[in-house]
All heavy atoms as a GROMACS GRO file, in nm:
protein
  607
    1TYR      N    1  16.149  34.116   2.803
    1TYR     CA    2  16.107  33.987   2.746
    1TYR      C    3  16.168  33.965   2.608
    1TYR      O    4  16.181  34.059   2.531
    1TYR     CB    5  15.954  33.980   2.737
    1TYR     CG    6  15.890  33.970   2.873
    1TYR    CD1    7  15.854  34.085   2.943
    1TYR    CD2    8  15.868  33.846   2.930
    1TYR    CE1    9  15.796  34.076   3.067
    1TYR    CE2   10  15.809  33.837   3.055
    1TYR     CZ   11  15.773  33.952   3.123
    1TYR     OH   12  15.716  33.941   3.247
    2MET      N   13  16.201  33.844   2.582
    2MET     CA   14  16.263  33.809   2.456
    2MET      C   15  16.157  33.806   2.346
    2MET      O   16  16.045  33.760   2.367
    2MET     CB   17  16.325  33.670   2.470
    2MET     CG   18  16.445  33.649   2.386
    2MET     SD   19  16.514  33.485   2.409
    2MET     CE   20  16.530  33.472   2.586
    3SER      N   21  16.193  33.856   2.232
    3SER     CA   22  16.100  33.853   2.120
    3SER      C   23  16.083  33.708   2.074
    3SER      O   24  16.168  33.622   2.096
    3SER     CB   25  16.151  33.937   2.003
    3SER     OG   26  16.261  33.874   1.942
    4ASN      N   27  15.971  33.682   2.007
    4ASN     CA   28  15.946  33.548   1.955
    4ASN      C   29  16.053  33.506   1.855
    4ASN      O   30  16.093  33.390   1.852
    4ASN     CB   31  15.808  33.541   1.889
    4ASN     CG   32  15.697  33.542   1.993
    4ASN    OD1   33  15.721  33.512   2.110
    4ASN    ND2   34  15.577  33.578   1.951
    5MET      N   35  16.099  33.600   1.774
    5MET     CA   36  16.201  33.568   1.674
    5MET      C   37  16.332  33.528   1.743
    5MET      O   38  16.395  33.429   1.705
    5MET     CB   39  16.224  33.685   1.579
    5MET     CG   40  16.328  33.654   1.472
    5MET     SD   41  16.292  33.506   1.376
    5MET     CE   42  16.197  33.574   1.245
    6LYS      N   43  16.373  33.603   1.844
    6LYS     CA   44  16.496  33.571   1.917
    6LYS      C   45  16.483  33.433   1.981
    6LYS      O   46  16.576  33.352   1.977
    6LYS     CB   47  16.524  33.678   2.022
    6LYS     CG   48  16.646  33.651   2.108
    6LYS     CD   49  16.773  33.656   2.029
    6LYS     CE   50  16.894  33.640   2.120
    6LYS     NZ   51  17.016  33.614   2.047
    7ARG      N   52  16.368  33.405   2.039
    7ARG     CA   53  16.345  33.275   2.102
    7ARG      C   54  16.354  33.163   1.998
    7ARG      O   55  16.415  33.060   2.022
    7ARG     CB   56  16.208  33.273   2.170
    7ARG     CG   57  16.186  33.153   2.260
    7ARG     CD   58  16.056  33.161   2.339
    7ARG     NE   59  16.046  33.283   2.418
    7ARG     CZ   60  15.952  33.378   2.398
    7ARG    NH1   61  15.862  33.364   2.304
    7ARG    NH2   62  15.950  33.486   2.472
    8PHE      N   63  16.295  33.187   1.881
    8PHE     CA   64  16.299  33.087   1.775
    8PHE      C   65  16.441  33.065   1.725
    8PHE      O   66  16.482  32.950   1.704
    8PHE     CB   67  16.207  33.127   1.658
    8PHE     CG   68  16.198  33.022   1.553
    8PHE    CD1   69  16.125  32.906   1.575
    8PHE    CD2   70  16.264  33.037   1.432
    8PHE    CE1   71  16.117  32.807   1.479
    8PHE    CE2   72  16.256  32.939   1.334
    8PHE     CZ   73  16.183  32.824   1.358
    9ILE      N   74  16.517  33.172   1.710
    9ILE     CA   75  16.657  33.160   1.666
    9ILE      C   76  16.736  33.078   1.767
    9ILE      O   77  16.815  32.992   1.730
    9ILE     CB   78  16.720  33.300   1.644
    9ILE    CG1   79  16.660  33.362   1.518
    9ILE    CG2   80  16.872  33.291   1.635
    9ILE    CD1   81  16.696  33.508   1.497
   10MET      N   82  16.712  33.100   1.895
   10MET     CA   83  16.781  33.022   1.998
   10MET      C   84  16.742  32.874   1.990
   10MET      O   85  16.826  32.787   2.011
   10MET     CB   86  16.753  33.080   2.136
   10MET     CG   87  16.821  33.214   2.158
   10MET     SD   88  16.780  33.291   2.315
   10MET     CE   89  16.860  33.180   2.429
   11GLN      N   90  16.617  32.846   1.955
   11GLN     CA   91  16.574  32.707   1.938
   11GLN      C   92  16.644  32.643   1.818
   11GLN      O   93  16.684  32.527   1.825
   11GLN     CB   94  16.422  32.700   1.920
   11GLN     CG   95  16.345  32.730   2.046
   11GLN     CD   96  16.196  32.739   2.023
   11GLN    OE1   97  16.150  32.762   1.911
   11GLN    NE2   98  16.118  32.722   2.129
   12VAL      N   99  16.658  32.720   1.712
   12VAL     CA  100  16.731  32.670   1.594
   12VAL      C  101  16.875  32.638   1.633
   12VAL      O  102  16.928  32.531   1.600
   12VAL     CB  103  16.727  32.771   1.477
   12VAL    CG1  104  16.820  32.729   1.364
   12VAL    CG2  105  16.584  32.789   1.425
   13GLU      N  106  16.939  32.730   1.705
   13GLU     CA  107  17.077  32.707   1.749
   13GLU      C  108  17.087  32.582   1.835
   13GLU      O  109  17.177  32.499   1.816
   13GLU     CB  110  17.128  32.829   1.828
   13GLU     CG  111  17.147  32.952   1.744
   13GLU     CD  112  17.177  33.078   1.824
   13GLU    OE1  113  17.149  33.082   1.945
   13GLU    OE2  114  17.230  33.172   1.764
   14ASP      N  115  16.993  32.565   1.927
   14ASP     CA  116  16.993  32.447   2.013
   14ASP      C  117  16.981  32.319   1.930
   14ASP      O  118  17.049  32.220   1.958
   14ASP     CB  119  16.879  32.452   2.115
   14ASP     CG  120  16.903  32.555   2.224
   14ASP    OD1  121  17.019  32.604   2.238
   14ASP    OD2  122  16.806  32.588   2.295
   15LYS      N  123  16.896  32.320   1.829
   15LYS     CA  124  16.878  32.204   1.742
   15LYS      C  125  17.006  32.171   1.668
   15LYS      O  126  17.043  32.054   1.654
   15LYS     CB  127  16.765  32.226   1.641
   15LYS     CG  128  16.627  32.222   1.701
   15LYS     CD  129  16.592  32.082   1.743
   15LYS     CE  130  16.454  32.075   1.803
   15LYS     NZ  131  16.433  31.950   1.876
   16VAL      N  132  17.075  32.273   1.620
   16VAL     CA  133  17.201  32.250   1.549
   16VAL      C  134  17.301  32.184   1.644
   16VAL      O  135  17.365  32.084   1.610
   16VAL     CB  136  17.259  32.380   1.491
   16VAL    CG1  137  17.396  32.354   1.425
   16VAL    CG2  138  17.164  32.441   1.389
   17TYR      N  139  17.312  32.238   1.767
   17TYR     CA  140  17.406  32.181   1.864
   17TYR      C  141  17.369  32.038   1.902
   17TYR      O  142  17.456  31.957   1.933
   17TYR     CB  143  17.416  32.269   1.990
   17TYR     CG  144  17.499  32.392   1.969
   17TYR    CD1  145  17.442  32.519   1.980
   17TYR    CD2  146  17.634  32.384   1.939
   17TYR    CE1  147  17.518  32.634   1.961
   17TYR    CE2  148  17.712  32.498   1.921
   17TYR     CZ  149  17.653  32.621   1.932
   17TYR     OH  150  17.729  32.734   1.913
   18GLU      N  151  17.239  32.003   1.900
   18GLU     CA  152  17.197  31.867   1.930
   18GLU      C  153  17.247  31.769   1.824
   18GLU      O  154  17.273  31.653   1.853
   18GLU     CB  155  17.044  31.857   1.936
   18GLU     CG  156  16.983  31.914   2.061
   18GLU     CD  157  16.831  31.914   2.056
   18GLU    OE1  158  16.772  31.834   1.980
   18GLU    OE2  159  16.770  31.996   2.128
   19HIS      N  160  17.257  31.816   1.701
   19HIS     CA  161  17.293  31.728   1.589
   19HIS      C  162  17.441  31.728   1.556
   19HIS      O  163  17.493  31.630   1.506
   19HIS     CB  164  17.212  31.766   1.464
   19HIS     CG  165  17.069  31.729   1.476
   19HIS    ND1  166  17.020  31.608   1.433
   19HIS    CD2  167  16.962  31.796   1.529
   19HIS    CE1  168  16.889  31.603   1.458
   19HIS    NE2  169  16.853  31.715   1.516
   20LEU      N  170  17.508  31.838   1.582
   20LEU     CA  171  17.649  31.853   1.545
   20LEU      C  172  17.737  31.781   1.646
   20LEU      O  173  17.726  31.804   1.766
   20LEU     CB  174  17.684  32.002   1.541
   20LEU     CG  175  17.827  32.040   1.507
   20LEU    CD1  176  17.864  31.994   1.367
   20LEU    CD2  177  17.844  32.190   1.518
   21THR      N  178  17.823  31.692   1.597
   21THR     CA  179  17.914  31.621   1.686
   21THR      C  180  18.059  31.645   1.644
   21THR      O  181  18.086  31.682   1.529
   21THR     CB  182  17.889  31.469   1.682
   21THR    OG1  183  17.923  31.419   1.552
   21THR    CG2  184  17.744  31.435   1.716
   22GLU      N  185  18.148  31.624   1.737
   22GLU     CA  186  18.290  31.640   1.707
   22GLU      C  187  18.332  31.537   1.601
   22GLU      O  188  18.416  31.565   1.516
   22GLU     CB  189  18.373  31.623   1.834
   22GLU     CG  190  18.518  31.659   1.813
   22GLU     CD  191  18.597  31.667   1.942
   22GLU    OE1  192  18.558  31.745   2.031
   22GLU    OE2  193  18.699  31.596   1.951
   23ASP      N  194  18.273  31.418   1.606
   23ASP     CA  195  18.303  31.316   1.506
   23ASP      C  196  18.267  31.364   1.366
   23ASP      O  197  18.338  31.336   1.269
   23ASP     CB  198  18.229  31.185   1.535
   23ASP     CG  199  18.290  31.111   1.653
   23ASP    OD1  200  18.405  31.142   1.691
   23ASP    OD2  201  18.222  31.022   1.707
   24MET      N  202  18.154  31.435   1.354
   24MET     CA  203  18.115  31.489   1.223
   24MET      C  204  18.224  31.581   1.170
   24MET      O  205  18.261  31.574   1.054
   24MET     CB  206  17.984  31.570   1.232
   24MET     CG  207  17.860  31.491   1.233
   24MET     SD  208  17.723  31.610   1.237
   24MET     CE  209  17.586  31.498   1.239
   25VAL      N  210  18.275  31.667   1.257
   25VAL     CA  211  18.380  31.761   1.216
   25VAL      C  212  18.504  31.684   1.174
   25VAL      O  213  18.563  31.711   1.070
   25VAL     CB  214  18.413  31.861   1.330
   25VAL    CG1  215  18.523  31.956   1.288
   25VAL    CG2  216  18.289  31.940   1.371
   26ALA      N  217  18.542  31.585   1.255
   26ALA     CA  218  18.664  31.508   1.231
   26ALA      C  219  18.658  31.432   1.098
   26ALA      O  220  18.761  31.413   1.034
   26ALA     CB  221  18.688  31.412   1.346
   27GLU      N  222  18.539  31.389   1.058
   27GLU     CA  223  18.524  31.309   0.936
   27GLU      C  224  18.532  31.393   0.808
   27GLU      O  225  18.545  31.337   0.700
   27GLU     CB  226  18.389  31.236   0.938
   27GLU     CG  227  18.379  31.130   1.045
   27GLU     CD  228  18.236  31.082   1.065
   27GLU    OE1  229  18.144  31.127   0.993
   27GLU    OE2  230  18.216  30.999   1.156
   28CYS      N  231  18.522  31.523   0.820
   28CYS     CA  232  18.513  31.609   0.703
   28CYS      C  233  18.649  31.667   0.665
   28CYS      O  234  18.725  31.709   0.751
   28CYS     CB  235  18.416  31.724   0.729
   28CYS     SG  236  18.248  31.668   0.757
   29GLU      N  237  18.675  31.669   0.536
   29GLU     CA  238  18.798  31.729   0.487
   29GLU      C  239  18.778  31.875   0.448
   29GLU      O  240  18.873  31.950   0.432
   29GLU     CB  241  18.851  31.651   0.367
   29GLU     CG  242  18.899  31.513   0.405
   29GLU     CD  243  18.964  31.441   0.290
   29GLU    OE1  244  19.008  31.506   0.193
   29GLU    OE2  245  18.971  31.317   0.296
   30HIS      N  246  18.653  31.914   0.430
   30HIS     CA  247  18.621  32.052   0.395
   30HIS      C  248  18.493  32.092   0.467
   30HIS      O  249  18.405  32.010   0.489
   30HIS     CB  250  18.602  32.066   0.243
   30HIS     CG  251  18.593  32.208   0.198
   30HIS    ND1  252  18.473  32.273   0.188
   30HIS    CD2  253  18.689  32.298   0.166
   30HIS    CE1  254  18.494  32.398   0.149
   30HIS    NE2  255  18.625  32.415   0.135
   31ILE      N  256  18.484  32.218   0.504
   31ILE     CA  257  18.369  32.264   0.582
   31ILE      C  258  18.236  32.243   0.509
   31ILE      O  259  18.134  32.219   0.572
   31ILE     CB  260  18.387  32.411   0.626
   31ILE    CG1  261  18.278  32.447   0.726
   31ILE    CG2  262  18.384  32.505   0.508
   31ILE    CD1  263  18.326  32.518   0.846
   32SER      N  264  18.237  32.248   0.377
   32SER     CA  265  18.112  32.226   0.304
   32SER      C  266  18.055  32.086   0.330
   32SER      O  267  17.934  32.068   0.332
   32SER     CB  268  18.132  32.248   0.154
   32SER     OG  269  18.228  32.157   0.103
   33GLU      N  270  18.144  31.989   0.355
   33GLU     CA  271  18.098  31.854   0.391
   33GLU      C  272  18.026  31.857   0.526
   33GLU      O  273  17.928  31.785   0.545
   33GLU     CB  274  18.217  31.758   0.401
   33GLU     CG  275  18.287  31.729   0.271
   33GLU     CD  276  18.410  31.643   0.294
   33GLU    OE1  277  18.396  31.533   0.351
   33GLU    OE2  278  18.519  31.686   0.254
   34LEU      N  279  18.078  31.938   0.617
   34LEU     CA  280  18.015  31.950   0.749
   34LEU      C  281  17.876  32.011   0.736
   34LEU      O  282  17.781  31.964   0.799
   34LEU     CB  283  18.102  32.033   0.843
   34LEU     CG  284  18.051  32.047   0.986
   34LEU    CD1  285  18.035  31.911   1.053
   34LEU    CD2  286  18.145  32.136   1.066
   35TYR      N  287  17.861  32.116   0.654
   35TYR     CA  288  17.729  32.175   0.633
   35TYR      C  289  17.632  32.067   0.587
   35TYR      O  290  17.519  32.057   0.637
   35TYR     CB  291  17.732  32.286   0.527
   35TYR     CG  292  17.821  32.405   0.556
   35TYR    CD1  293  17.878  32.477   0.452
   35TYR    CD2  294  17.845  32.449   0.685
   35TYR    CE1  295  17.958  32.588   0.474
   35TYR    CE2  296  17.926  32.559   0.709
   35TYR     CZ  297  17.982  32.629   0.603
   35TYR     OH  298  18.061  32.738   0.627
   36SER      N  299  17.675  31.986   0.491
   36SER     CA  300  17.589  31.882   0.435
   36SER      C  301  17.553  31.778   0.540
   36SER      O  302  17.437  31.736   0.550
   36SER     CB  303  17.656  31.814   0.316
   36SER     OG  304  17.673  31.904   0.212
   37LYS      N  305  17.651  31.735   0.619
   37LYS     CA  306  17.626  31.635   0.723
   37LYS      C  307  17.524  31.685   0.824
   37LYS      O  308  17.434  31.612   0.865
   37LYS     CB  309  17.755  31.599   0.796
   37LYS     CG  310  17.841  31.498   0.725
   37LYS     CD  311  17.958  31.460   0.816
   37LYS     CE  312  18.050  31.363   0.748
   37LYS     NZ  313  17.997  31.228   0.742
   38VAL      N  314  17.540  31.810   0.867
   38VAL     CA  315  17.449  31.865   0.966
   38VAL      C  316  17.309  31.879   0.906
   38VAL      O  317  17.210  31.844   0.970
   38VAL     CB  318  17.500  32.000   1.021
   38VAL    CG1  319  17.395  32.068   1.107
   38VAL    CG2  320  17.628  31.978   1.101
   39GLU      N  321  17.302  31.926   0.783
   39GLU     CA  322  17.171  31.939   0.719
   39GLU      C  323  17.104  31.803   0.703
   39GLU      O  324  16.984  31.791   0.726
   39GLU     CB  325  17.185  32.010   0.584
   39GLU     CG  326  17.214  32.158   0.602
   39GLU     CD  327  17.226  32.234   0.472
   39GLU    OE1  328  17.191  32.180   0.366
   39GLU    OE2  329  17.271  32.350   0.476
   40GLU      N  330  17.180  31.701   0.666
   40GLU     CA  331  17.124  31.565   0.655
   40GLU      C  332  17.075  31.516   0.790
   40GLU      O  333  16.967  31.459   0.801
   40GLU     CB  334  17.229  31.467   0.602
   40GLU     CG  335  17.258  31.482   0.454
   40GLU     CD  336  17.378  31.398   0.410
   40GLU    OE1  337  17.412  31.299   0.480
   40GLU    OE2  338  17.437  31.432   0.307
   41SER      N  339  17.155  31.538   0.892
   41SER     CA  340  17.120  31.494   1.027
   41SER      C  341  16.993  31.563   1.077
   41SER      O  342  16.913  31.503   1.148
   41SER     CB  343  17.236  31.524   1.122
   41SER     OG  344  17.201  31.494   1.255
   42MET      N  345  16.976  31.688   1.036
   42MET     CA  346  16.861  31.767   1.083
   42MET      C  347  16.742  31.761   0.988
   42MET      O  348  16.642  31.828   1.013
   42MET     CB  349  16.904  31.913   1.100
   42MET     CG  350  17.005  31.932   1.210
   42MET     SD  351  17.052  32.105   1.228
   42MET     CE  352  16.900  32.177   1.286
   43ALA      N  353  16.749  31.680   0.886
   43ALA     CA  354  16.645  31.680   0.782
   43ALA      C  355  16.505  31.661   0.838
   43ALA      O  356  16.409  31.718   0.787
   43ALA     CB  357  16.675  31.573   0.679
   44GLY      N  358  16.492  31.585   0.944
   44GLY     CA  359  16.359  31.560   1.001
   44GLY      C  360  16.309  31.669   1.093
   44GLY      O  361  16.194  31.666   1.136
   45GLU      N  362  16.394  31.765   1.125
   45GLU     CA  363  16.356  31.868   1.222
   45GLU      C  364  16.249  31.963   1.168
   45GLU      O  365  16.142  31.972   1.220
   45GLU     CB  366  16.478  31.948   1.268
   45GLU     CG  367  16.574  31.871   1.353
   45GLU     CD  368  16.517  31.833   1.489
   45GLU    OE1  369  16.416  31.892   1.531
   45GLU    OE2  370  16.575  31.744   1.552
   46SER      N  371  16.286  32.036   1.064
   46SER     CA  372  16.193  32.134   1.010
   46SER      C  373  16.250  32.196   0.884
   46SER      O  374  16.366  32.232   0.880
   46SER     CB  375  16.168  32.245   1.112
   46SER     OG  376  16.091  32.347   1.054
   47ASP      N  377  16.167  32.206   0.783
   47ASP     CA  378  16.211  32.269   0.658
   47ASP      C  379  16.242  32.416   0.678
   47ASP      O  380  16.322  32.473   0.606
   47ASP     CB  381  16.102  32.257   0.551
   47ASP     CG  382  16.086  32.112   0.505
   47ASP    OD1  383  16.181  32.033   0.524
   47ASP    OD2  384  15.980  32.080   0.452
   48VAL      N  385  16.179  32.478   0.776
   48VAL     CA  386  16.197  32.622   0.796
   48VAL      C  387  16.339  32.656   0.840
   48VAL      O  388  16.386  32.766   0.820
   48VAL     CB  389  16.093  32.677   0.897
   48VAL    CG1  390  16.132  32.644   1.041
   48VAL    CG2  391  16.075  32.826   0.880
   49ILE      N  392  16.410  32.558   0.899
   49ILE     CA  393  16.546  32.584   0.946
   49ILE      C  394  16.639  32.613   0.829
   49ILE      O  395  16.727  32.696   0.837
   49ILE     CB  396  16.599  32.466   1.031
   49ILE    CG1  397  16.523  32.463   1.164
   49ILE    CG2  398  16.748  32.478   1.055
   49ILE    CD1  399  16.558  32.347   1.253
   50PHE      N  400  16.616  32.544   0.717
   50PHE     CA  401  16.703  32.562   0.602
   50PHE      C  402  16.646  32.669   0.511
   50PHE      O  403  16.527  32.680   0.494
   50PHE     CB  404  16.727  32.429   0.532
   50PHE     CG  405  16.785  32.330   0.627
   50PHE    CD1  406  16.710  32.228   0.677
   50PHE    CD2  407  16.915  32.348   0.674
   50PHE    CE1  408  16.764  32.140   0.770
   50PHE    CE2  409  16.968  32.262   0.767
   50PHE     CZ  410  16.893  32.157   0.815
   51GLY      N  411  16.734  32.745   0.455
   51GLY     CA  412  16.691  32.859   0.375
   51GLY      C  413  16.694  32.982   0.462
   51GLY      O  414  16.791  33.057   0.461
   52MET      N  415  16.594  32.998   0.542
   52MET     CA  416  16.582  33.116   0.626
   52MET      C  417  16.694  33.123   0.731
   52MET      O  418  16.739  33.230   0.767
   52MET     CB  419  16.446  33.118   0.695
   52MET     CG  420  16.415  33.245   0.767
   52MET     SD  421  16.242  33.241   0.819
   52MET     CE  422  16.238  33.382   0.926
   53PHE      N  423  16.736  33.007   0.781
   53PHE     CA  424  16.833  33.006   0.891
   53PHE      C  425  16.965  32.939   0.854
   53PHE      O  426  17.042  32.898   0.940
   53PHE     CB  427  16.772  32.940   1.015
   53PHE     CG  428  16.657  33.018   1.070
   53PHE    CD1  429  16.527  32.979   1.043
   53PHE    CD2  430  16.679  33.132   1.143
   53PHE    CE1  431  16.420  33.054   1.092
   53PHE    CE2  432  16.573  33.208   1.192
   53PHE     CZ  433  16.444  33.168   1.166
   54ASP      N  434  16.993  32.930   0.725
   54ASP     CA  435  17.120  32.872   0.679
   54ASP      C  436  17.239  32.940   0.745
   54ASP      O  437  17.337  32.875   0.780
   54ASP     CB  438  17.136  32.886   0.527
   54ASP     CG  439  17.068  32.775   0.451
   54ASP    OD1  440  17.021  32.680   0.515
   54ASP    OD2  441  17.062  32.784   0.328
   55ASP      N  442  17.231  33.072   0.760
   55ASP     CA  443  17.344  33.145   0.816
   55ASP      C  444  17.372  33.103   0.960
   55ASP      O  445  17.488  33.093   1.001
   55ASP     CB  446  17.323  33.297   0.806
   55ASP     CG  447  17.195  33.345   0.871
   55ASP    OD1  448  17.099  33.266   0.882
   55ASP    OD2  449  17.188  33.463   0.910
   56ILE      N  450  17.268  33.074   1.037
   56ILE     CA  451  17.287  33.030   1.175
   56ILE      C  452  17.353  32.892   1.176
   56ILE      O  453  17.449  32.868   1.249
   56ILE     CB  454  17.152  33.025   1.250
   56ILE    CG1  455  17.096  33.166   1.265
   56ILE    CG2  456  17.169  32.958   1.387
   56ILE    CD1  457  16.954  33.171   1.316
   57VAL      N  458  17.302  32.802   1.092
   57VAL     CA  459  17.358  32.668   1.083
   57VAL      C  460  17.506  32.677   1.044
   57VAL      O  461  17.592  32.614   1.106
   57VAL     CB  462  17.279  32.581   0.982
   57VAL    CG1  463  17.346  32.446   0.964
   57VAL    CG2  464  17.134  32.564   1.027
   58ARG      N  465  17.535  32.758   0.944
   58ARG     CA  466  17.674  32.770   0.897
   58ARG      C  467  17.764  32.836   1.000
   58ARG      O  468  17.878  32.795   1.017
   58ARG     CB  469  17.678  32.845   0.764
   58ARG     CG  470  17.626  32.758   0.652
   58ARG     CD  471  17.616  32.832   0.521
   58ARG     NE  472  17.553  32.745   0.423
   58ARG     CZ  473  17.613  32.701   0.313
   58ARG    NH1  474  17.735  32.739   0.284
   58ARG    NH2  475  17.550  32.620   0.232
   59ASP      N  476  17.714  32.937   1.070
   59ASP     CA  477  17.795  33.003   1.174
   59ASP      C  478  17.835  32.904   1.283
   59ASP      O  479  17.949  32.903   1.328
   59ASP     CB  480  17.720  33.120   1.237
   59ASP     CG  481  17.713  33.243   1.148
   59ASP    OD1  482  17.786  33.247   1.046
   59ASP    OD2  483  17.637  33.335   1.180
   60ILE      N  484  17.741  32.822   1.325
   60ILE     CA  485  17.769  32.723   1.429
   60ILE      C  486  17.868  32.619   1.378
   60ILE      O  487  17.962  32.581   1.447
   60ILE     CB  488  17.639  32.659   1.481
   60ILE    CG1  489  17.558  32.766   1.557
   60ILE    CG2  490  17.669  32.539   1.570
   60ILE    CD1  491  17.417  32.723   1.593
   61CYS      N  492  17.847  32.574   1.254
   61CYS     CA  493  17.940  32.479   1.193
   61CYS      C  494  18.080  32.541   1.180
   61CYS      O  495  18.180  32.474   1.209
   61CYS     CB  496  17.890  32.435   1.055
   61CYS     SG  497  17.748  32.324   1.059
   62ASP      N  498  18.086  32.666   1.137
   62ASP     CA  499  18.215  32.736   1.124
   62ASP      C  500  18.287  32.739   1.258
   62ASP      O  501  18.408  32.713   1.265
   62ASP     CB  502  18.195  32.879   1.073
   62ASP     CG  503  18.151  32.886   0.928
   62ASP    OD1  504  18.156  32.783   0.857
   62ASP    OD2  505  18.110  32.996   0.885
   63ASP      N  506  18.214  32.774   1.364
   63ASP     CA  507  18.276  32.780   1.497
   63ASP      C  508  18.327  32.644   1.540
   63ASP      O  509  18.439  32.633   1.593
   63ASP     CB  510  18.175  32.833   1.601
   63ASP     CG  511  18.145  32.981   1.584
   63ASP    OD1  512  18.220  33.050   1.510
   63ASP    OD2  513  18.047  33.028   1.644
   64ALA      N  514  18.247  32.539   1.520
   64ALA     CA  515  18.287  32.404   1.559
   64ALA      C  516  18.409  32.360   1.478
   64ALA      O  517  18.503  32.300   1.531
   64ALA     CB  518  18.172  32.307   1.539
   65TRP      N  519  18.406  32.390   1.348
   65TRP     CA  520  18.518  32.355   1.258
   65TRP      C  521  18.647  32.422   1.305
   65TRP      O  522  18.750  32.357   1.319
   65TRP     CB  523  18.482  32.400   1.117
   65TRP     CG  524  18.588  32.376   1.015
   65TRP    CD1  525  18.687  32.462   0.976
   65TRP    CD2  526  18.607  32.258   0.937
   65TRP    NE1  527  18.765  32.404   0.879
   65TRP    CE2  528  18.718  32.278   0.853
   65TRP    CE3  529  18.539  32.135   0.928
   65TRP    CZ2  530  18.763  32.182   0.763
   65TRP    CZ3  531  18.584  32.040   0.839
   65TRP    CH2  532  18.696  32.063   0.758
   66ASN      N  533  18.640  32.552   1.328
   66ASN     CA  534  18.759  32.628   1.369
   66ASN      C  535  18.811  32.582   1.505
   66ASN      O  536  18.932  32.570   1.525
   66ASN     CB  537  18.729  32.778   1.370
   66ASN     CG  538  18.708  32.832   1.230
   66ASN    OD1  539  18.762  32.780   1.133
   66ASN    ND2  540  18.627  32.935   1.219
   67GLU      N  541  18.720  32.556   1.597
   67GLU     CA  542  18.760  32.511   1.730
   67GLU      C  543  18.828  32.374   1.722
   67GLU      O  544  18.932  32.352   1.782
   67GLU     CB  545  18.638  32.504   1.822
   67GLU     CG  546  18.672  32.463   1.963
   67GLU     CD  547  18.550  32.461   2.053
   67GLU    OE1  548  18.458  32.543   2.032
   67GLU    OE2  549  18.548  32.377   2.145
   68TYR      N  550  18.770  32.284   1.645
   68TYR     CA  551  18.827  32.148   1.632
   68TYR      C  552  18.965  32.152   1.568
   68TYR      O  553  19.060  32.096   1.620
   68TYR     CB  554  18.733  32.059   1.552
   68TYR     CG  555  18.788  31.919   1.534
   68TYR    CD1  556  18.771  31.824   1.634
   68TYR    CD2  557  18.858  31.883   1.419
   68TYR    CE1  558  18.823  31.696   1.619
   68TYR    CE2  559  18.910  31.755   1.404
   68TYR     CZ  560  18.893  31.662   1.504
   68TYR     OH  561  18.944  31.536   1.490
   69TRP      N  562  18.974  32.217   1.454
   69TRP     CA  563  19.100  32.215   1.378
   69TRP      C  564  19.207  32.305   1.438
   69TRP      O  565  19.325  32.287   1.410
   69TRP     CB  566  19.075  32.246   1.230
   69TRP     CG  567  19.004  32.133   1.166
   69TRP    CD1  568  18.875  32.133   1.120
   69TRP    CD2  569  19.053  32.001   1.141
   69TRP    NE1  570  18.842  32.009   1.069
   69TRP    CE2  571  18.949  31.926   1.080
   69TRP    CE3  572  19.176  31.938   1.165
   69TRP    CZ2  573  18.964  31.792   1.043
   69TRP    CZ3  574  19.190  31.805   1.127
   69TRP    CH2  575  19.086  31.734   1.068
   70SER      N  576  19.170  32.400   1.524
   70SER     CA  577  19.271  32.484   1.588
   70SER      C  578  19.360  32.402   1.681
   70SER      O  579  19.474  32.439   1.709
   70SER     CB  580  19.206  32.598   1.665
   70SER     OG  581  19.138  32.549   1.781
   71LYS      N  582  19.309  32.287   1.726
   71LYS     CA  583  19.389  32.199   1.812
   71LYS      C  584  19.507  32.137   1.735
   71LYS      O  585  19.603  32.093   1.794
   71LYS     CB  586  19.303  32.085   1.867
   71LYS     CG  587  19.194  32.129   1.961
   71LYS     CD  588  19.123  32.009   2.019
   71LYS     CE  589  18.992  31.986   1.949
   71LYS     NZ  590  18.914  31.875   2.004
   72TYR      N  591  19.495  32.136   1.601
   72TYR     CA  592  19.596  32.071   1.520
   72TYR      C  593  19.682  32.170   1.442
   72TYR      O  594  19.767  32.130   1.365
   72TYR     CB  595  19.528  31.974   1.422
   72TYR     CG  596  19.450  31.869   1.496
   72TYR    CD1  597  19.313  31.882   1.514
   72TYR    CD2  598  19.513  31.758   1.553
   72TYR    CE1  599  19.240  31.788   1.584
   72TYR    CE2  600  19.442  31.663   1.623
   72TYR     CZ  601  19.305  31.679   1.638
   72TYR     OH  602  19.233  31.585   1.708
   73ALA      N  603  19.657  32.298   1.464
   73ALA     CA  604  19.732  32.400   1.387
   73ALA      C  605  19.870  32.420   1.446
   73ALA      O  606  19.896  32.400   1.560
   73ALA     CB  607  19.655  32.532   1.387
   0.00000   0.00000   0.00000
């Protein structure tokens, strides 16, 4: 059985994916802009996501950023 923490982390990841769009990535000139856009988009979700789970949000943003821009490298 999955631990409650693992389940919660997966829920956080799912929420990030719900908010993160390819258009968001395309509009940003620097990854820090993407972090801000995603955090703004998710502002109504839960305060607990930010701070404690910043690394998860950033990891997902990093992956999306790298995947998007690798098409143009």
